[in-house]
N, C-alpha and C positions, 0 to 999 in steps of 0.2 A: 504494500500500500504506500502511496506517495502522499507525503504531507505537504500541503501548499501553505506557504507563509502569506500573510496579508501584505500586499504591496500598495503603498500610497504614492501617488505622483501628484505633485503640485503643478497644475497646468496654468495657474494664475499668471506667471510671467509671459507665457506664450499667448494666452488669451488677451492679455493687455497689449502685447507686441503686435498682434495681428487682429486686433479689434477693429470694427468699422471706424470708430473715432480715430484711432491711431493711424489707420490706413488713409483716411481722409486728410489727416494732417500731412502725411508723407506725400500724398498726391498733390496737395497744395504747394508744398516745398518744391517738388519736382517740376510742376507746371510753371512756377515762378522762375526757376532756373532756366527752363526751356525758353520762356518768354524773354528773359533777360538776354540770352544768347542770340535769339532771333532779331532783337532790336538792332544789332550790328548791321543787318542787311535791309532794314526797312527804309524805303525811299523817304527823303525829307525835302519838303519844299518850305512850308510854313511850320511843320512839326505836328500838325493836327493828326495825321494818320498814325504816326509813331506814338504820340501822346494819348491816343484813344485806347490803346491796348490795356494799360493797367486799370483804367476805369471800367472797361467793358468786359474784361475777362472774369471768368469764374474759376479761380485756381483750385478751390476745393472740389469742384466738379470736373476738374481736368480740362477745362475749356479755355483756350487762348483766343481772344477775339480782337480784331482790329475793326472798329465800328465807325466808319465814315461812309457817306453815300457812294464814294468812289473806291473803297478799299478792294472790292472784288475785281474791279476793272484794272486797277494798278497791279494787284497780285498776279493776274493772268495776262498782263501785257507782255509783248515780245521784248521790250526793253524799257528801262526807266532812267530818269535823270540821275546823274551822279555828281552834280555840281556841289551840293551841300553835304552829301554823303558818298564819298568815292567807292564805298563798299556796298552800296545799295544794289539790289537785284530783284527782278521779278521772281515770284515763287520763293520769297525769302525764307519761308519755313523749311522748304525742301533743300535749299542751298545750305542753310544752317545745319539741317539734319545730316547732310553729307559730310560736313566738317566736324560735327560734334557727337555723332552717334556713339562712338566708343567712350567718350567722356561721360555722356548721359547714362550709359550702361553702368559704368563704374560708380557714378553718383547714386543711381537707383539702388545698386547693391549695397552701398554704404548706408542708405536710408533704411533698407530692410534689416541691416545688422544692428539697428538701434540708433541711428543718427538723427531721428526726428522725434 
């Protein structure tokens, strides 16, 4: 006959680490990082397009939004003005993703290890 000992495992730290609340916080931190990196390539004329993002975005929901009447048109343009921002590019989020994907993966891994 096999005697089984009682085993107790405290899942509290894991539940807190991966709770919805904690993950929303991580998602917000990650979205803010991605938005910050994307700003490098956002076209600037008067600054309205670039400046619309922090106010319109829902970082906790993982949504980064440039909210001007012309944002979609500029994003999908074949080319953009680079006078005030020499690094501006159409499809700036995709351009930034190509540059930063490895950094973002490392950042996300750090957040899951308890950085948020």
